[in-house]
C-alpha positions as CSV (number, residue, x, y, z in Angstrom):
1,X,0.0,0.0,0.0
2,X,0.8,3.7,-0.2
3,X,0.9,5.7,3.0
4,X,-0.3,9.3,3.1
5,X,-0.3,11.9,5.9
6,X,-3.9,13.0,6.3
7,X,-6.1,15.0,8.7
8,X,-9.1,13.5,10.4
9,X,-11.4,16.5,10.1
10,X,-14.0,15.1,12.5
11,X,-11.5,14.8,15.3
12,X,-9.0,17.5,14.1
13,X,-5.9,15.3,14.2
14,X,-3.2,14.0,11.9
15,X,-3.5,10.4,10.8
16,X,-1.7,8.1,8.5
17,X,-3.8,6.7,5.6
18,X,-2.7,3.5,4.0
19,X,-4.3,3.0,0.6
20,X,-4.2,-0.1,-1.6
21,X,-3.7,1.4,-5.1
22,X,-6.8,1.1,-7.2
23,X,-5.0,-1.1,-9.8
24,X,-4.3,-3.6,-7.1
25,X,-7.7,-3.1,-5.4
26,X,-9.3,-4.2,-8.6
27,X,-8.0,-7.7,-8.0
28,X,-10.6,-9.3,-5.7
29,X,-8.1,-11.6,-4.0
30,X,-5.7,-8.7,-3.2
31,X,-8.5,-6.5,-2.1
32,X,-9.9,-9.2,0.2
33,X,-6.4,-9.9,1.7
34,X,-5.8,-6.2,2.3
35,X,-9.1,-5.7,4.1
36,X,-8.9,-9.0,6.1
37,X,-5.4,-8.3,7.3
38,X,-6.2,-4.6,8.1
39,X,-9.1,-5.8,10.2
40,X,-6.9,-8.4,11.9
41,X,-4.4,-5.6,12.8
42,X,-7.2,-3.3,13.9
43,X,-8.1,-5.7,16.8
44,X,-4.6,-5.1,18.4
45,X,-4.5,-2.5,21.1
46,X,-1.1,-2.1,22.7
47,X,1.2,0.9,23.5
48,X,3.9,-0.6,21.3
49,X,1.7,-1.2,18.2
50,X,0.5,1.5,15.9
51,X,-3.3,1.7,16.4
52,X,-5.6,1.3,13.4
53,X,-8.7,3.5,13.7
54,X,-10.8,2.5,10.6
55,X,-10.8,0.1,7.7
56,X,-12.8,1.5,4.8
57,X,-13.9,0.8,1.2
58,X,-15.1,3.7,-1.0
59,X,-15.7,2.7,-4.6
60,X,-12.4,1.6,-6.2
61,X,-10.5,2.7,-3.0
62,X,-9.7,0.5,0.0
63,X,-7.8,2.0,2.8
64,X,-7.2,2.0,6.5
65,X,-6.7,4.9,8.9
66,X,-4.1,4.6,11.6
67,X,-2.4,6.8,14.2
68,X,0.2,9.2,12.8
69,X,3.5,8.7,14.7
70,X,5.7,11.8,14.6
71,X,9.2,10.4,14.3
72,X,11.3,8.1,12.2
73,X,11.7,4.4,11.5
74,X,14.5,2.5,13.3
75,X,16.0,1.9,9.8
76,X,16.1,5.7,9.1
77,X,17.6,6.3,12.6
78,X,20.5,3.8,12.1
79,X,21.1,4.8,8.4
80,X,21.2,8.5,9.4
81,X,23.1,8.4,12.6
82,X,24.8,5.0,12.8
83,X,24.7,2.4,15.5
84,X,22.7,3.2,18.7
85,X,24.1,3.0,22.2
86,X,23.5,-0.5,23.7
87,X,21.1,0.7,26.4
88,X,18.9,2.3,23.7
89,X,19.1,-0.8,21.6
90,X,18.0,-2.9,24.6
91,X,15.1,-0.5,25.3
92,X,13.8,-0.5,21.7
93,X,14.1,-4.3,21.4
94,X,12.3,-4.8,24.7
95,X,9.4,-2.5,23.6
96,X,9.1,-4.2,20.2
97,X,9.1,-7.6,21.9
98,X,6.3,-6.5,24.2
99,X,4.2,-5.4,21.2
100,X,4.9,-8.6,19.4
101,X,4.2,-10.8,22.5
102,X,0.8,-9.1,22.7
103,X,0.1,-9.7,19.0
104,X,1.1,-13.3,19.4
105,X,-1.1,-13.7,22.5
106,X,-4.0,-12.5,20.2
107,X,-3.1,-15.1,17.6
108,X,-1.5,-12.6,15.2
109,X,1.9,-13.2,13.5
110,X,3.4,-10.0,12.0
111,X,5.6,-11.8,9.3
112,X,7.5,-8.7,8.3
113,X,9.5,-7.5,11.4
114,X,12.3,-5.3,10.2
115,X,14.0,-2.0,11.1
116,X,11.8,0.0,8.7
117,X,8.6,-1.4,10.4
118,X,9.6,-0.1,13.8
119,X,8.7,3.5,14.5
120,X,10.6,5.6,17.0
121,X,8.3,8.4,18.4
122,X,9.9,11.8,18.5
123,X,10.1,13.2,22.0
124,X,9.4,10.0,23.9
125,X,11.6,7.6,21.9
126,X,8.9,5.0,22.3
127,X,9.2,2.1,19.8
128,X,6.0,1.0,18.0
129,X,5.6,-1.9,15.6
130,X,4.0,-0.8,12.4
131,X,2.8,-2.3,9.1
132,X,0.9,-5.5,9.9
133,X,0.2,-5.5,6.2
134,X,1.0,-9.2,5.7
135,X,0.1,-10.2,9.3
136,X,-1.7,-13.4,9.7
137,X,-3.9,-14.9,12.4
138,X,-2.3,-18.0,13.7
139,X,-5.4,-20.0,12.9
140,X,-6.1,-18.2,9.6
141,X,-6.6,-20.1,6.4
142,X,-6.7,-18.8,2.9
143,X,-4.6,-15.7,3.5
144,X,-1.6,-17.2,1.7
145,X,-1.2,-20.3,-0.4
146,X,0.9,-23.2,0.7
147,X,4.4,-22.4,-0.3
148,X,3.7,-18.7,-0.9
149,X,6.4,-16.5,0.6
150,X,5.7,-13.0,1.9
151,X,8.0,-10.7,3.8
152,X,11.4,-9.2,3.5
153,X,14.1,-11.8,2.6
154,X,16.9,-10.3,4.7
155,X,14.8,-10.6,7.9
156,X,12.9,-13.9,7.4
157,X,13.3,-16.9,9.5
158,X,14.3,-20.0,7.6
159,X,10.9,-21.6,7.8
160,X,9.2,-18.4,6.5
161,X,11.7,-18.2,3.6
162,X,11.0,-21.8,2.7
163,X,7.2,-21.2,2.6
164,X,6.5,-23.4,5.7
165,X,3.9,-22.4,8.3
166,X,5.1,-19.8,10.8
167,X,4.1,-18.7,14.3
168,X,5.4,-16.1,16.7
169,X,8.8,-17.6,16.8
170,X,9.4,-16.4,13.3
171,X,8.8,-12.8,14.4
172,X,11.3,-13.3,17.2
173,X,13.9,-14.6,14.8
174,X,13.3,-11.5,12.6
175,X,13.6,-9.2,15.7
176,X,17.0,-10.9,16.4
177,X,18.1,-10.0,12.8
178,X,17.0,-6.4,13.6
179,X,19.1,-6.5,16.7
180,X,22.1,-7.8,14.8
């Protein structure tokens, strides 16, 4: 999807709007996957997970509205300023692990944990897990085909890369790659 900064006029606040491009939304399978996975993510409520406020369809457009996090991704932070102090790394990893543990307890596996999907809030420094775009409920069926591989290759667990079924342990492996 494509993410835009937008204003929620009813509540007078900035939000992030993630839109599935209409060319992709025209494919019923992609449209259904986007909506199903957005709804799965919207059920998560944790201080270290970016909240989703709404999942909508409007004609050719499908999108969801989530909290705008004023800050940068962990990837941007490291690329821009180099390695972080160990104490800060430990804090960020702990907060991300808390968010992932909550998602796993709710039966949701992120499947794309990477530095660019971890947001660091300006001011507080709080780490938030973002982009549950390819998340999957642990008991979900039909979201991906057997052997279908989704995620970012550099961060995937071996079982995810091979197309095998994954659970929360795959996210923990990916978080270990982020730490490395």
